[in-house]
N, C-alpha and C positions, 0 to 999 in steps of 0.2 A: 600937739599930736593926739592927746587923749580925747579931745573933743571930736576929732575925725573918727576915731574908733567908736566912741559913744553914739555918734550919729549913725554909723553903719549898723551897730547893734540894734538900735531903735528901728531902722529901716528893715532889717531882717525880721524883727518881731512883727512888723506890719505885714510884710510879705507872707510870713508863716500863717497869718490869719486870712490870707486870700489865696488858697491853693489853686483857684481857677486861673491865676496868672501863669501857671506852669502847664506846658503842653508836652506830655510824654510821647516821644516818637519811637523810642526803643528802650528796652530795659530787660535785664536778666537778673534773676534772683533765685536764691535757694529757699524753698518753702519747707519748713519742718512739719511734715504731716504726722498723722497719728502713728504710722508704722515705719515710714521711711522718709528720707529727704527727697524732694523733687525739684528739678530745675524748671522754672517757669519763665517764659519770655514773651515779650510783645514787641512786634516790629511792624510799623505801618498799619497799626490797628488790628493785626492778626495775632491771636494768642497761640501759644504752644505750651504743653506740659508733658513731661516724660512719664506720667503715670498711665497705667493701663486703661483706666476709665476714659481719659481724654482721647486715647487712640481710637476708641470705638464710638464716642459720642460728641467729639469736638468741643467738649467742655468738661469741667470737673469742679469739685469743691474748691480746689486751689485757685483756679481761674476765677470762679464766682467770688471768692473772698477778695482777690486782688481787684476785681472790678468794683466791688463795694468800697474798698479802702481808697482806691485811686480815682474814683468816679469824677471828681471835679477837674482832674488833670488829664482825662482821657478824651480822645476824639469820640464823636457819636458812634462811629463804627466799632471802636474798641469797647465802648460802654454797652453797646447793644449786641455784641457777639453772642452767638448761640447761648440761650438761656432756657433751661428745661422748664422754667416756670411759664414761659411763653409757649403754649402747647403747639401752635402752628410751626414755629421755627424748630422746635425740638423734633416734631414729627418729620419735618423735611430732613433734618440731620440724620435721622435713623434710616432714611432711604425710602 
């Protein structure tokens, strides 16, 4: 029985080194921001955050941090969601 567990542990280590094997479809997390905790979610490639900045700009520091952390596990849509560093898409989001 121990050999079964050992092989699973080794397989888990290999998987952990290959985050691109994981495709996140939906996720909800609490993000501890500088002033408050925020609930951030992704569903079908669309991000949501309960912070005020997100409500006005469709992105925020919390979303951008999660995009960076989870990049290999996100769909193209979720990875490329509104990013203020992309001037064209940011200008479109402002209206």
